C-alpha positions as CSV (number, residue, x, y, z in Angstrom):
1,M,-10.7,1.6,25.4
2,S,-10.3,5.4,24.2
3,E,-11.7,6.3,21.4
4,P,-11.3,9.5,19.0
5,N,-13.5,12.1,21.0
6,D,-16.2,13.3,18.6
7,A,-17.5,15.3,21.6
8,I,-14.9,17.9,21.8
9,G,-15.1,20.9,19.5
10,E,-12.9,21.8,16.6
11,T,-12.3,25.3,16.5
12,N,-9.2,24.8,17.7
13,T,-7.8,21.6,16.2
14,Q,-5.1,21.1,13.9
15,F,-4.7,17.6,12.0
16,A,-1.8,15.3,11.1
17,A,-1.9,12.0,9.6
18,V,-0.8,8.7,11.2
19,L,0.9,6.1,8.4
20,D,1.8,2.3,8.3
21,V,4.1,0.8,5.1
22,E,4.3,-3.1,4.5
23,T,7.3,-3.3,1.6
24,T,9.0,-6.2,0.1
25,G,12.2,-5.9,2.4
26,L,13.7,-4.1,4.7
27,Q,16.5,-1.8,2.4
28,P,14.5,0.9,1.2
29,A,17.1,1.4,-1.4
30,V,16.0,-1.4,-3.5
31,D,12.9,-2.6,-2.3
32,E,9.4,-1.0,-2.5
33,I,6.5,-0.4,-1.0
34,I,3.5,-2.5,-1.3
35,E,0.6,-1.2,0.3
36,I,0.1,2.1,2.4
37,G,-2.3,3.1,5.3
38,A,-2.7,6.4,6.3
39,I,-5.5,7.8,8.4
40,L,-6.0,11.7,8.5
41,F,-7.3,12.8,12.2
42,A,-8.0,16.0,13.6
43,F,-6.9,16.7,17.2
44,D,-6.6,19.0,19.9
45,P,-3.0,20.6,20.2
46,T,-3.6,21.8,24.0
47,S,-5.4,18.7,25.2
48,G,-3.8,16.1,23.4
49,E,-7.4,14.7,22.9
50,I,-8.2,13.2,19.2
51,V,-11.3,15.1,17.9
52,R,-12.2,12.6,14.9
53,R,-10.7,10.6,11.7
54,V,-11.0,12.9,8.7
55,E,-9.9,10.5,5.8
56,C,-8.7,7.0,5.9
57,Y,-6.9,5.9,2.5
58,S,-6.0,2.1,2.4
59,G,-4.0,1.2,-1.2
60,L,-1.9,-1.9,-2.9
61,R,0.6,-1.5,-5.1
62,E,2.3,-3.5,-7.7
63,P,5.9,-3.6,-7.0
64,T,8.8,-3.8,-9.6
65,V,10.7,-6.0,-7.7
66,G,10.1,-9.8,-6.3
67,I,9.0,-10.0,-2.5
68,H,11.7,-11.8,0.1
69,P,10.3,-14.7,1.6
70,A,10.6,-12.9,5.3
71,A,8.6,-10.5,4.5
72,Q,5.6,-11.9,2.4
73,E,5.7,-14.4,5.7
74,I,4.8,-11.1,8.0
75,H,2.3,-9.3,5.8
76,G,0.8,-12.3,3.3
77,L,0.5,-10.3,0.6
78,S,2.1,-12.0,-2.9
79,L,2.9,-11.0,-6.2
80,A,-0.3,-12.5,-7.3
81,M,-2.4,-10.4,-5.4
82,L,-0.6,-7.5,-6.1
83,K,-0.9,-7.7,-10.0
84,N,-2.5,-4.4,-11.9
85,C,-2.8,-2.4,-8.7
86,R,-1.2,1.2,-8.2
87,L,-1.9,4.1,-5.2
88,D,-3.6,7.0,-5.9
89,E,-1.3,9.7,-5.4
90,E,-3.6,12.0,-6.1
91,R,-5.3,11.7,-3.3
92,L,-2.6,10.7,-1.1
93,R,-0.8,13.4,-1.7
94,S,-3.9,16.1,-0.8
95,L,-4.0,14.0,2.6
96,F,-0.6,14.6,3.2
97,S,-0.9,18.0,2.2
98,R,-3.3,18.6,5.2
99,A,-1.2,17.1,7.6
100,S,0.7,19.1,10.2
101,F,3.0,16.2,10.8
102,F,3.6,12.4,10.3
103,I,3.2,9.6,12.6
104,A,4.5,6.2,12.3
105,H,5.1,3.5,14.6
106,N,9.3,3.2,14.2
107,A,9.0,6.1,12.0
108,S,12.6,5.7,10.5
109,F,11.4,2.3,8.7
110,D,8.0,3.9,7.4
111,R,9.7,7.5,6.4
112,G,12.7,6.2,4.4
113,F,10.3,4.5,2.3
114,L,7.6,7.2,1.6
115,T,10.1,10.1,1.5
116,R,10.9,7.9,-2.0
117,L,7.6,7.7,-3.3
118,F,6.7,11.5,-2.2
119,P,9.8,13.0,-0.8
120,E,8.0,16.2,-0.3
121,M,7.1,14.2,3.0
122,G,11.0,14.6,4.0
123,D,9.3,18.7,4.8
124,K,7.5,18.3,7.5
125,P,8.3,17.1,10.9
126,W,7.6,13.2,11.4
127,L,7.0,11.7,15.2
128,C,7.8,8.0,16.2
129,S,5.4,6.6,18.7
130,M,7.0,3.8,19.6
131,R,10.1,5.6,20.9
132,G,8.4,8.8,21.2
133,I,6.6,7.3,24.0
134,D,8.0,6.0,27.4
135,W,5.9,2.8,27.2
136,L,7.6,1.0,29.6
137,T,7.4,3.9,32.6
138,A,3.5,3.9,31.9
139,G,4.1,0.4,32.3
140,C,3.6,-1.4,29.2
141,P,5.4,-4.5,29.2
142,G,6.8,-3.6,25.4
143,R,6.9,-1.2,22.4
144,S,6.1,-3.2,19.9
145,L,2.7,-2.7,18.2
146,E,1.7,-6.5,19.1
147,I,3.0,-6.2,22.9
148,L,0.9,-2.4,22.9
149,S,-2.4,-3.5,21.0
150,S,-2.4,-7.0,23.6
151,H,-1.6,-4.3,26.7
152,F,-4.4,-2.1,26.3
153,G,-7.4,-4.7,24.4
154,L,-6.9,-4.1,20.4
155,E,-6.1,-7.0,19.4
156,D,-9.5,-7.3,17.1
157,R,-6.9,-6.5,14.4
158,E,-5.1,-8.1,11.3
159,C,-1.4,-8.0,12.5
160,H,1.2,-6.4,9.8
161,R,-1.3,-5.4,7.3
162,A,-0.7,-1.2,6.6
163,A,-4.1,0.0,7.4
164,S,-5.1,-2.2,10.3
165,D,-1.5,-1.1,11.9
166,A,-1.7,2.8,11.1
167,A,-6.2,2.2,13.1
168,T,-4.2,0.7,16.0
169,T,-1.6,3.2,16.3
170,L,-4.1,5.8,16.2
171,S,-6.1,4.2,19.0
172,L,-3.3,3.5,21.0
173,L,-2.3,7.4,20.9
174,S,-5.7,7.5,22.3
175,Q,-4.9,5.6,25.5
176,R,-4.9,7.4,28.5
177,G,-1.6,7.5,30.4
178,C,-1.0,7.2,34.4
179,A,-2.0,11.0,35.0
180,G,-5.0,10.5,32.6
181,R,-3.4,12.2,29.6
182,P,-4.0,11.2,26.3
183,F,-0.5,9.2,24.6
184,L,-0.7,11.9,21.9
185,G,0.5,14.1,24.4
186,Y,3.3,13.0,25.3
187,L,4.4,12.7,21.7
188,L,3.0,16.3,21.0
189,A,5.3,17.1,23.5
190,R,8.1,16.6,21.3
191,L,7.4,18.2,18.6
192,P,8.4,22.0,19.0
193,E,11.9,19.8,19.3
194,K,11.4,18.5,16.3
195,I,10.4,21.7,14.4
196,A,13.5,23.7,15.7
197,E,15.5,21.2,15.0
198,M,14.3,21.2,11.1
199,V,14.5,25.1,11.3
200,Q,18.0,25.5,12.7
201,R,18.7,22.9,9.6
202,R,17.3,25.3,7.2
203,E,19.1,28.1,8.4
204,Q,22.6,27.0,9.2
205,P,25.0,27.5,6.3
206,P,25.9,24.5,4.4
207,S,29.7,24.5,5.6
208,T,28.1,24.1,9.3
209,R,24.8,21.9,8.8
210,S,24.8,18.5,10.8
211,P,24.8,16.2,7.7
212,R,21.1,15.5,6.1
213,V,22.0,12.7,4.1
214,A,24.8,9.5,4.9
215,H,28.7,10.1,4.7
216,R,28.8,13.7,4.0
217,Y,31.8,13.6,6.6
218,R,35.0,10.9,6.7
219,P,35.5,9.8,10.3
220,R,38.6,11.0,11.7
221,W,38.7,7.7,13.5
222,A,38.9,5.8,10.6
223,E,42.3,5.6,10.1
224,A,43.5,2.5,8.4
225,F,42.2,-0.1,5.7
226,T,38.9,0.7,4.9
227,Q,35.7,3.0,5.0
228,T,32.4,1.9,4.9
229,I,29.3,4.1,3.7
230,V,25.9,3.4,4.6
231,A,23.4,4.9,1.9
232,G,19.9,3.7,3.5
233,P,20.6,-0.2,4.6
234,I,23.7,-0.2,1.7
235,E,27.0,-0.4,2.9
236,I,29.4,0.0,0.5
237,T,33.4,-0.6,1.2
238,F,36.7,0.3,-0.7
239,A,40.2,1.2,-0.4
240,T,40.2,5.0,0.8
241,T,44.0,5.6,-0.5
242,T,42.5,8.5,-3.0
243,L,40.0,10.0,-0.4
244,R,40.8,12.6,2.0
245,R,39.6,12.5,5.8
246,R,36.5,15.0,6.7
247,E,36.1,16.0,9.9
248,P,33.1,14.8,11.7
249,S,29.7,17.1,12.4
250,P,29.2,18.3,15.5
251,V,26.6,16.0,16.8
252,V,28.6,12.8,15.3
253,R,31.6,13.7,17.3
254,E,28.9,14.1,20.7
255,L,27.6,10.5,19.7
256,L,31.2,9.1,19.4
257,E,32.1,10.7,22.7
258,L,28.9,8.7,24.0
259,L,29.4,5.3,22.4
260,S,33.2,5.8,23.6
261,S,32.1,6.3,27.6
262,I,29.2,3.7,27.5
263,V,32.4,0.8,26.4
264,A,34.9,2.0,28.0
265,D,34.1,-0.4,30.6
266,G,34.0,-3.3,28.5
267,V,30.2,-3.9,28.9
268,I,27.0,-1.9,28.9
269,D,24.4,-2.1,31.2
270,T,20.4,-1.4,31.1
271,E,20.9,2.0,32.3
272,E,23.7,3.1,29.4
273,F,21.1,1.1,27.2
274,R,18.7,3.5,28.2
275,V,20.7,6.7,27.7
276,L,21.9,5.7,24.6
277,D,18.1,5.0,23.3
278,E,16.9,8.4,25.0
279,W,20.0,10.0,22.6
280,L,18.7,8.7,19.4
281,M,15.2,9.7,20.4
282,Q,15.8,13.2,20.6
283,N,18.1,13.5,17.5
284,N,15.2,10.6,15.6
285,D,15.9,12.9,12.4
286,L,18.6,11.4,11.8
287,S,17.6,8.1,11.7
288,R,18.5,7.0,8.7
289,E,22.4,8.5,8.3
290,Y,25.9,6.5,9.3
291,P,26.0,5.5,12.2
292,F,22.5,6.8,13.5
293,N,20.9,4.1,11.4
294,I,22.7,1.2,12.4
295,L,22.1,1.9,16.5
296,V,18.2,2.6,16.1
297,T,18.0,-0.5,13.8
298,H,20.0,-2.4,16.7
299,L,18.0,-1.2,19.8
300,S,14.4,-1.4,17.9
301,K,14.8,-4.6,17.3
302,I,16.0,-5.2,21.0
303,L,12.9,-2.9,22.1
304,E,10.5,-4.6,20.1
305,C,11.2,-8.0,22.4
306,G,10.1,-6.0,25.1
307,C,12.7,-6.7,27.3
308,V,17.0,-6.2,27.3
309,E,18.5,-9.6,27.9
310,V,22.5,-9.8,28.4
311,E,23.1,-11.2,24.9
312,E,21.8,-8.5,23.0
313,L,24.0,-6.1,24.8
314,E,27.0,-7.7,24.2
315,R,25.7,-7.6,20.6
316,L,25.0,-4.1,21.1
317,R,28.6,-3.5,22.3
318,E,30.1,-5.6,19.2
319,T,28.5,-3.4,17.4
320,V,29.1,-0.2,18.7
321,L,33.3,-1.6,18.9
322,Q,32.8,-1.5,15.2
323,I,32.0,1.7,14.3
324,L,34.1,3.5,16.9
325,H,37.0,1.3,15.3
326,P,35.8,0.5,11.8
327,E,39.9,-0.9,11.2
328,S,38.7,-3.9,12.9
329,L,36.5,-5.2,9.8
330,G,39.4,-5.7,8.5
331,R,42.3,-5.5,5.3
332,I,40.7,-5.6,1.8
333,D,42.5,-7.8,-0.1
334,L,42.8,-5.9,-3.4
335,S,44.2,-9.1,-5.3
336,T,40.7,-10.5,-4.9
337,V,38.5,-8.2,-6.2
338,N,40.9,-5.9,-8.4
339,G,40.3,-2.9,-5.6
340,T,36.9,-1.9,-7.2
341,P,34.4,-0.5,-4.5
342,L,31.0,-2.9,-4.3
343,T,27.8,-2.5,-2.9
344,Q,27.8,-4.9,0.4
345,P,25.5,-7.1,0.9
346,P,24.6,-6.9,-3.0
347,P,21.1,-6.1,-3.7
348,R,18.6,-7.8,-5.5
349,I,18.9,-6.5,-9.2
350,S,15.4,-5.4,-10.6
351,F,15.4,-4.2,-14.7
352,A,12.3,-2.8,-15.5
353,G,12.9,1.0,-15.8
354,R,15.7,1.0,-13.7
355,V,18.7,3.2,-15.1
356,F,21.9,0.8,-15.8
357,V,25.6,2.1,-16.4
358,F,28.5,-0.3,-17.1
359,T,32.1,-0.1,-16.8
360,G,35.6,-1.9,-17.1
361,N,36.0,-5.2,-19.3
362,F,33.3,-7.7,-19.5
363,V,33.6,-11.1,-19.7
364,F,30.1,-11.5,-20.7
365,G,31.5,-10.0,-24.3
366,E,31.5,-6.2,-25.4
367,K,29.3,-3.3,-23.0
368,S,27.0,-2.9,-26.6
369,E,26.3,-6.9,-26.0
370,C,25.5,-6.3,-21.8
371,E,23.6,-3.2,-22.5
372,R,21.4,-5.1,-24.7
373,A,20.9,-7.5,-22.8
374,T,19.9,-5.3,-19.9
375,K,17.8,-3.8,-22.4
376,D,15.8,-7.0,-23.0
377,K,14.9,-7.1,-19.6
378,G,13.2,-3.5,-19.2
379,G,16.1,-1.9,-18.0
380,I,18.0,1.6,-19.0
381,C,21.2,1.9,-20.3
382,K,22.6,5.3,-20.0
383,Q,26.8,6.2,-20.8
384,N,27.0,8.7,-17.8
385,V,26.8,8.0,-14.1
386,T,24.5,10.6,-12.1
387,R,22.7,10.5,-9.1
388,A,19.6,8.7,-10.8
389,T,21.3,6.0,-12.1
390,D,20.0,3.0,-10.1
391,Y,23.3,0.4,-10.9
392,V,26.8,0.8,-11.7
393,V,28.1,-2.9,-13.1
394,V,32.0,-3.5,-13.1
395,G,33.1,-5.6,-15.6
396,R,34.9,-8.8,-13.8
397,N,38.0,-8.0,-15.4
398,G,37.7,-4.9,-13.7
399,S,41.5,-2.5,-15.0
400,P,44.7,-2.7,-14.1
401,E,45.0,0.7,-12.0
402,W,42.2,0.0,-10.3
403,A,44.0,-2.3,-7.7
404,Y,46.2,0.6,-6.8
405,G,43.1,2.9,-5.8
406,N,42.6,3.8,-9.1
407,Y,39.0,3.6,-9.7
408,G,38.1,5.1,-12.7
409,T,35.6,8.6,-13.4
410,K,32.2,6.4,-13.4
411,V,33.0,4.4,-10.6
412,E,35.0,7.4,-8.5
413,K,32.1,9.8,-9.4
414,T,29.8,6.7,-8.0
415,V,31.5,6.7,-5.0
416,D,31.1,10.9,-4.5
417,N,27.6,10.9,-5.0
418,I,26.8,7.8,-2.8
419,R,28.3,9.9,0.1
420,H,26.3,12.6,-0.7
421,G,23.3,10.3,-0.6
422,S,23.1,8.9,-3.8
423,T,21.9,5.6,-3.6
424,T,23.6,4.1,-6.2
425,A,24.4,0.9,-5.9
426,I,28.1,-0.3,-7.1
427,L,27.4,-4.1,-8.6
428,S,29.8,-7.2,-10.1
429,E,29.4,-8.2,-13.8
430,T,29.3,-11.9,-12.1
431,H,26.1,-10.5,-9.6
432,W,24.4,-8.9,-13.0
433,V,25.0,-12.0,-14.9
434,A,23.2,-14.3,-12.2
435,A,20.2,-12.0,-12.0
436,L,20.1,-11.7,-16.1
437,G,19.7,-15.5,-15.3
438,T,22.8,-16.9,-16.7
439,T,26.5,-17.6,-14.9
440,L,29.9,-16.6,-16.1
441,P,33.2,-19.4,-16.4
442,S,34.0,-20.6,-13.4
443,V,33.1,-17.7,-10.4
444,T,29.5,-17.9,-9.2
445,S,27.5,-14.4,-7.6
446,S,28.2,-16.2,-4.1
447,S,31.7,-17.1,-3.6
448,L,32.8,-13.5,-5.4
449,Y,31.2,-11.7,-3.1
450,A,32.2,-14.1,0.2
451,T,35.6,-13.2,-1.1
452,E,34.6,-9.3,-1.5
453,R,33.4,-8.4,1.8
454,P,36.1,-7.7,4.3
455,R,35.9,-9.6,7.2
């Protein structure tokens, strides 16, 4: 197998970092990093040869939230194993500062988590080794790390652990394609395009800039009953009677036109799938924004399987139709939820160090009692909503005017913040009480949310 070539001179070398994370779950807005693997390496930008590994880092982190059982089944890390573990953030920042750009396998996932801990990482280009290299044309049976490592004989690895996966990614980049060129060289060909896109976005005036965070636009095609906002993986669905429509940006219009043409004949074939995948790869810097994030996640899951099945294409068609026609999701029954916009699906709530704001009338008791119960769990309570607010809890009794779309200043402020990139979650009182470990009379968190989510 090919490995970093120490014989190459370093007069023209540059530095980049390969990264991988393990997490408590799939949602950057509510889940957390529990392990980071990072390798700073030197490479020849002309040939794409990897010269040497400069520095390697592997560290564990104790989270403030629980680990989702499905995630723990994958990486095998438990809260007991992570007790009192801390990342060496100073060393990590030093490593990141020396890298010209970052590489990760399915970069949109790792970037979503890492930029929450290290916001400065969003100021450098990210390249995706899964989507940025045409592994299938190179004769590989799939794009997942497991399939690729097996194909190239890199099977002596600890699957789904950050340091091992980062090392495997670097080894894959040192393998050679059909023309004898290292795969890193193919990935580097995308770097000028990524840099140009970042420069262009920074130079554009705010009024014409494509959205850097989700939902600075309201699609003109969302005419009727509901609007869905996606901040990271969180969806907020609410009545649109008090909101003004916003025109989609040019890049969103381009995507919508592409999606319309793909489903025009009622089916999506493999060639149309390839065209969509290529378009998303070319616009990978938008992969955390709606509707890009929905499509990227969907296509990534399909590609990891190594083949595209008819059933998967049909599910993709249904996803595309929901993006093009969100009114098909159904009408909100305002009588069951008092018109209150709530985060869907309801996130797991962590209390320690998180900022809560309470609004409305509560069955649990006076607002001061709700705040006291939250502080007892380690939470922080504030009176006003800011972009740093983690949770806004809405009293089960709501407020009469909410049934008519007048949500009150705190909820309206939260919705506006979410449209501009905030990850604040809006919770029902029932869901908050369930997280406390108790219940409210005659209703459960699951049954309340079951009636709140539009069908």
